[in-house]
N, C-alpha and C positions, 0 to 999 in steps of 0.2 A: 514428478507428477504435474500434469497441467489441469487446472481447475478453471472452468469458464466463470467469469465474473459478469453478471448481468444486472446487478443492482448495488446501490451503496450498502445495503444490508449484507449482501454476500461478501463484499470487500471487507466490511467491518468484522464479520465473523472470521474471515481468514486472518486478519490482523490480530484479533483477539486470540485465536488458536496458536498463532506463531509466538505471541508474547507469553502465553501460558506454557507452551512447550519449552521455552527458555527459562521458565521459573521466575519470571519478572512480574512485578506489580505494575499497575498503571502509573502509580506515582513515580516509581523508579525510571520507567521509560520517559515519562514527561520531564523529569528533572534532567535526564541525560540529553534531551532534545531542546530544552529551554521552553517547554510548553506546559500547559496545566493538566492536572489529572482529569479535570472535568472535560477538557477538549478530547483527550484520549478516549474517555468513556463515551462521549457523543459520537466520535468516529466509529468506535467499535459497535455502537448500536445502529449505525447506518444513517445518522443525521446527514442531510444533504447540503448543509451550508458550509462544510469544511472546504478550505482552499486546496485545490488539487496539488499544488506544489508541496504543501505541508504533508498531505497524505502520502505522496510519493516519497518524501523524505523519511516518514515513519516506516513505510514499507521497506525501503532500502536499509534502514537501521536494523530492522528485524531480520534482514537477510532474504527478503522476498523479492524475487525478480518478476516484474510485471512485463508481459509480452502481449502483443496484439497481432492478429492476423487480418490483413485487409481482405475484404470480400473478393472471392475468386482466386485468392493466392493459396499456395501450399502452406500448411501450418508451420513448416520448418523454414520457410523462406524468410530471409532477413532483409529488412528494408533499410538499406544503407544510406539513402538520400536524406534521411532525417538526422538531426544532430543528436549527440549523446545527451540523454536526459540528465545525467549527473552534472553536466555543466550548466544546465538550465535551472536546476533546483537550488 
């Protein structure tokens, strides 16, 4: 299922839902990633100060694949000219 993310709040809600679905507490996720429970809470509430790399790491840890479509492209089109995000984070 694809869900458009248009705000930090929507991304936070998606991350929180994925965490809850796995039956995990914010503290458990934070400890596994070497982050604080407060940071996880702030990201889930949509605070905009979070570093993108950390948010992407959290999403990947929760098993969320974030994709983006460029304007004018087909939604299934893969943009291969960009590096693998996993090597950047």
